[in-house]
N, C-alpha and C positions, 0 to 999 in steps of 0.2 A: 444352749438353746432349749434342750429338753427340760431343764430346771425352770426356765422362764415360762414355758408352755404348761408345765404341770402344776406350778405353784398355785394358780387361782383355784384349782380343784382340790388342793390339799386341805386337810383339817385345819380349822381355826387354831391359831397359835403356832403353826409350823414355822420353824426358823431354820434357814440354811445359810452357811457361809461358803462362798466360792472364791477361788483365786485364779486370776488370768495373768499368765506370764508372757510378756512380749519382749521386745528389745528396745533399747534407747532410740527414740525418734522414729519408731516403726509404724505408728498409726494407732496407738492405744486409745487416744481421744475419739477418733473416728469409730473405733470398735465399740466403746461403751456408749457412744451416742446412738449407734444403730441398735445395740442391745436395749437401750431405753425405748426406742421406737417399737421394737419387738414386744417389749413389756406392755406398752400402750395398746398394741394390737391384741394382746392376750389378757385384757381386762384388768391390768394393774391400774390403780386409781391415783397412786402417788409415786413419783420418782424423785429421789433425793440425790443430789450430786455433791460430794465433798471434793472441792476443786482446788485444794492446796491450802497452804498456811499463810500466804501473803496476798495482798490485794491484786498485785500485778499478775500473779499466776491465776487467781480466780477469774479475773476479768478476761485474760487471754483465752483460757479454756472455755469460759462462758460464750465468748464471741464465736468460737468454732462450733460449739454445740448449737447455738441459736441459728447459725447459718445452715447447718446440716438439717436441723429439724424444721426449718422453714418459717420462723416467725421474725427473723431479723429484718426482712424487707417489708414488714407490715402486712404480710399476707394473713388472711383470716385462718386461725388455727384452733384445734381442739385443746391445745396446751394452754393451761392457765399458769402463768409464771408468778411465783411469789418468792422473792429473795429473802433468805434468812440471815439476820444480823443479830448481834448481841443485844440484849434488852436495852443497854445503855447507849446503843448506836442506832436505835430505831426499831429493833425487834423484827416482827413479821407483820406484813400488812394483811393479817388474817386472824380472826378470833375463832374460838371453839365452835360457835354457832355457824359461822360462815363455812368453816371446814366441814362440819356435819352436812350442810346443805350441798356442798360441792361433791362430796364423796357418795352421798346417798341419792343424789338426784332429786329434783323438785318436780313432783307430778303435776303441779299447776303451771309449770313453765311451758311456754310455746316457742322458746328459742330452739332452732334446729341444732342438733348435735349435742344437746345437753347431756344425754346419757353417755356420750363417748368422751367427755372432757376428762383430761388427766392433769393433775396438779404437778408442776415441776418446781422444785425448790433447790436452787444453787446456793452454796454456802461455803464459808471458810471452815477448815478443820481446826477449830479453836473451841476451847471449853465453854466460853460464854455463849457462843452461837449455838453449840450443841445443846446446852442447857435450855436455851430459849425454845428450841424446837421440841425437845423432850417434854417440856411442861405443856406445850400445846397438844401434843399427842395424848398425854395422860388425861387431859381435860375432855377429850373427844372419845366417848365410849364407842361410837360407830367405827372407829379405826380398826377394831378387832375383826370387822366383817369384810375388810378389803385387803387386797394384796399390795404390798409396798416393796419397791426396789430401792436399795441404797447402793450407790456406786462410790467406792472409796478410791479415788485416784492417788497413786503413790502410796499404796497401803502400808508399805514398810517404813514410812516416815511419819512421825508425830501421831501415832495412833496405836502402835503395837504395845504390848505390855513390856515395859522396860524397868519394872520394879527391881530394886537392888536388894531385896530381902535376902540375907545370906543363908537363911535356913531353908534348905531344899524342900523339906516337907511342907513348908508354908507357902511355897511359890504359888500354888494354885489358888490360894486365898488372898494373895497380895497382888494388887494391880496398880499400875501407874494412873494418874488422874485422867488423861485424855482417853486411855483405853477403857477406863471405868465409865466415863460419860458416853462413849460410843456404845458400850454394852447397854447402858440405861436407855439410850435412844432406840436401839434394836429391840429391847424388851418392850418398850412402850408402843411399838408399831404393830404388835399382834402378829399377823401372818406376813413374813418378810424374807426377802432374799438379799443378803449382804454380799456384794461382789467387789472384791479388792483387785485392783490393777497395779502391776509393777513390771519394770524391766529387770529388777534385781530382787530375786525371790529368796536370797540366802537367809534373811531374817524370818519371813513368814513361815517357811517350812519347818522351823524349829520352835514355833510358838507352843507353849504348854498345851497338851490335848484338852485340858479343862477350860482353856481360855477360848472365848467365842471366835477369836481370830484364827484359830486352828481350822484349816479348810475341810469342809465335808466333801468337796469336789474341786477339781482344778482342771485347767486346760492350757494349751500352749497356743500362742498367737504368732504364727509364722509370718515374717515380713513378706511384703509383696515384691514384685519385679522391680529391679532398679535400686534396691536397698543397699546401702554401703555401711558395713559394720566393722567389727574388729578384724575379721579375716581379710576383708578387701583392703584395709589400710595397713594392717600390721603383719600380714602374712598368714598363710594357712597353718593350722595346728599340726604338729608332728606327733609321733608316737610318744606317749607320756613317759615311757621308760627312759627316753633320752631328753627329758624335759630340761635338765640343767644345761646340757650342751645347746639346746634350742634357745633357751633364754639368753644365753651369752653370745650367740653368734651375731655378727654385725651385718648380715645380709638384709638390710632394711629396704622397704619400698621407697621410692623417691619422694613420696609425700611426707615421710617421717624424717624430721630434722632434729638433731641434738642441740640442746642448749648446754654448753659446757663452760660454766662461768664460776664454779665453786672452787676458787683458787686463792682466796684472801684469808689470812690469819685473823681470827676474831680479836678485836682490841680488848675484850673482857675475858677471853679464854684462849691462851696461846696453843692449846691442844685441839682447837676446833677450827675447821675451815668454814667460811661463809662465802656468799656470792660477792664477787667483785662488781660493784654497782656500775662502773664504767663499761665493763664487759656486758653486763645485763642491758644497759642502754644501747650498746652497739648491736647486740643480738635483736633487740626490739626494732632497731632501724632496718636490719636485714629483713625481718619479717614484714615490715611495712612496705618495703620496696617489692618484695615478693608478691604481696597482696595487690599493689597497684598494677603490676604487670598482669597478674592473673585476672584482675578485674577487666582490664582492657580486652584481653583475649576472650573472656566469657561474654562480654557485651557484644563483641563482633560476632561471636558464634550465635548468640541469640538473635541478632539483627538479621542473620542470614538463614535462620531456621523458622519456617512457618509454624511449627508445633512447639516452639520454645518461647513462651511469653516473655516479653521484655519490659514488664511493668512492675516488677518486684524489686525490693531493696537487695543489695549485696553487702555482706558484713564481714568484719574481722573481729574476732573475740580476743581480748587481752585479759586473761585470767591470771593475775599476778600473785595474789596472796589473800588471806582473809582480812588483812589490815587495811582499813579504809583511809587512814590518815587522821582520824579523829584524835588519836593519842600522840601524834607527832611522828618524827622520823625514827626508824629502826635500822641499825647497821646491817648491811647485807640484804636489804629488802627495798623494793620500790613499791610503796603503798599506792592505793588507787588515786589519791589526790596528786601525788608526785608523778605517777605514770600518765595521767591525763594531761598534766602540764608539759611533760616531755613530748607527748604526741602532738599537742597543740603547737609547741615551738617548732617541732620538726616539720609539720605539714604546712604551717602558716608562714614560716620564715626560712628555716635552715635549708630545707631541700630545694626550694625555689632559688635561693641565693647560690647554692652549690651547682645546680644544673645550669644556671644562667652564666656561669663562668666560661662555658664552652669547652672546658677541658675534658678530654676523654680518659684522663687518668685520675680524676678525683674520685673519692671513695663512693659517693652516691651514684655517680654514673656507672661505676663498676658493679655496684650492688644490683642496679636495674639490669645491666647487661648480663650478669651472671644468672639472674632470675629468668630473664627472657630466654637465654640459651638453654637452660634446663627445661623450661616449659616446652620449647620447640622440640627438644630431643625426646621428651616423653609424651608428646601430643598424641591423642587418639587419632589414628589415621582417618577416621570418618570426618574429622573436622580440619584436616590439614590444609584444605583449600582456602580456609578463612583466615589463615595466619597472616598477620601483617609483617612488614620488615621491622627490625628493631628501631630504625629511625622513625617510622610511622607510629610505633607504640610509644616512643619517647615523647613525640610531639603531643600525643593525647595525655600522657601523664603530666606534662608541663602545663597543659590547659587546666587540669584538675586543681593544681596548686598555685596557679598564677594569681597573685594578690589583686590583680585588676579584674578578675572574673568573679562572679558570684559562686560561693562554695557549693559543690555538689555533695560534700560530705558533712557529717556531723559526728562529734565525739561526745559520748555520754557515760557517766558513771552509773553502774547498776548495783546500787547498794543502799544501805540505810543510814549513811553518814549524816544526812540532813533530815532524818525521820523515816517515813515509810519508803520502800523502794518505788521509784517512779516508773510509770509505763514508758516503753520506748515507742514513740510515734513513727513507725517505719515508713509511713506514707509521706513524711515530711522531707525525706532526703533519699537519694538513690544509692548512697554509699555511707556505711556506718562503721564507726570504731567504738566498740563497747568494752568498757573497763570495769572489772569487778572481781568478786571471789565467790562467796556462797550464793549471791544473787544470780550468778551465771551458771549455776549447777542444776540440781534436780528440777525437772519440769519446765525450765525456761526454754522458750522457743525463739531461736535467733534466725530471722529470715535470711535466706541466701548465705549462710555461713560458709565462707570460702577459705579463710586463713585463721589459724588459731596459734596464739603465742601463750604458753602456759608454763611458766617456770616454777609454779608451786609444786612442792614435793615433800610430803611429810616423811618423818623417819620410818614409820611403820605404815605401809600402804594397805588400806582396808579395801577389799575387792569391790563391794557394792558402792561405797562412797566414791571411789575412783571412777568406776564405770559411769556413774551418773554425771560426772564432769564431761563425758564425751558428747558434748553438744554438736560435735563435728560429724556424728553419725546421721543417717537419714537417707532419703531418696535422692541421691546425688550422682547416679551412675553416668548421667550425661555430661557431668563435669568433674568426674573422679580424677582425671589427669591434671586438673588445675588446683586441686585441694593441697594445702600444706598445713602440717601440724608440728609445731615446735615444742619439744618436751625435753626434760632432763632424762638421763640414761635409765635410771631405775623406773621412772614412770613409763618410758618406752617399753621396757621389759615386762612391766606389770600389765599393760594393755595387751601385749602379746600373750603373756601367760594366762590372761583371763579367758582366752579362746578355749583352752583345754578345760578350764573350770566350767564354762558355760555349756560346752558340749557334754561334759559328764553330768552336770545337773539336769539338763534337758533330757538326756537319755534316761536318767532315773525317773524323772517326772512322767515321761512317756511310758516307761515300763509299768508304773503304778496305774496309769490310765488303762493300759492294755489288760492288766490283771483285775481291773475293776475295784482297786483299792484307793482309799483316801489318804491324804497326808496325816490326818488326825489319828489314823489307826496304823501308822507305819513308822519306821525309823529311817528317815531319809539320809542319804549319804552321797557324796560325790568326791572326785579327785580334785585336789587344789594345787595350784602351781606354787613352787617355792619362791616365785617372784612377788608373791603377795603374803603379807603378814597374817591376815585373817580374812575369812569370807565376809564377816560382818562385824559390827561393833559388839563388844563383850556384853553390853546390857541388853542386846536383843536375843 
């Protein structure tokens, strides 16, 4: 806040880089939107938001920003919105003369509020778009006289210097392309505050001090009341001296469920075990039945709570692998295309046929009964009065999947198999099954995420990459007891181990704040769990 307020009065050409560290799904978008409003109140003339590297992420973030800043509903605003695209995709609806008039003010204008207008530029973090905006800034000499705020959302992704120059002495002179173009944009802006946001700061804290990404200042964004993170789901951290014992113990919260399917000998390598695809499929069925029961219980809870809105979608995330299906089948893996078909067959045909048999011994009836009994056992006492009987819940589940009824659910792949990643129109259905890999990771917001099935598990688990897959975190305290997360054993231990990593990192960052020191002028360190192979990728 002090940096934002002081910047307009700083000498021309002053450039500062800041780092804001929050937690996954803790409200970073709201934070940087409000920081942007604070900048506007303190005489900044241009606010640039780098809102991700894919169209669906940019559009989702922009929608939230527009709603908070008040122009989404058509209300008159002092914000002038000019979207930035690559030159080949439309460029910017703004030339150097128009930009000059907007930032300098027009003394002949009789339009009210002209002097208070602020230019807002949302854009993708892509080289061509950055180049386009940089060129415009360089053509506008008056840019040196105004304050500019650049918000880099997910600053540790697709923007840091990941140059692989092997000569250490040359690192400070060697930058990767996106990092260089972001530097050029910052330089072209004159007086600028460059503010990076992330939930995983393991990369930014180790940027070379001579790189502009190395922060001059940093702050911690504590989550608000009702936030559910690693500790709430995976258990509180223990003394790090006993970390190995803590990682291996099996006292898991009821929300965490193991996917134990790696039991098949690889047909190409007899020394390697791979996932048994039939067991994978059955584990997926288990999670779907768990989700359907949890969905019923949550909707009943919402219907009976005045302060619990019942107009949002509720979702299940199926994060299988990075393989979309474009290259065909792979042994031991259910790619996105295959998984979507399995879900479609199960929900449209198999489950209905199974439950219609009337048998209380068939596997799907038992799946639903087991899920219901577990949810009742672990139900938050505050909501116990809203619990239905199993028979009532079963009737509701059967209505969902009755082929004679209109579907209340939709199944969608979230990937680039057919080109760009498609938006998820959450308003089109009340229940969603989202299948994907990378498209369901960093930055993606899944409305009402209740159940997660995530069998993906790399050989070496990288801390920041893994944590960004935790789309199941967020403000979910009012239905924490209904959440379920299906993971393989090493991933379970890694999410638990991350608790001590994050506690140690945040303690070190807070210590530097208390001492008045910047990351650029320090040698940051923190304790890392042995459940994690590395804090971040080697090239960061």
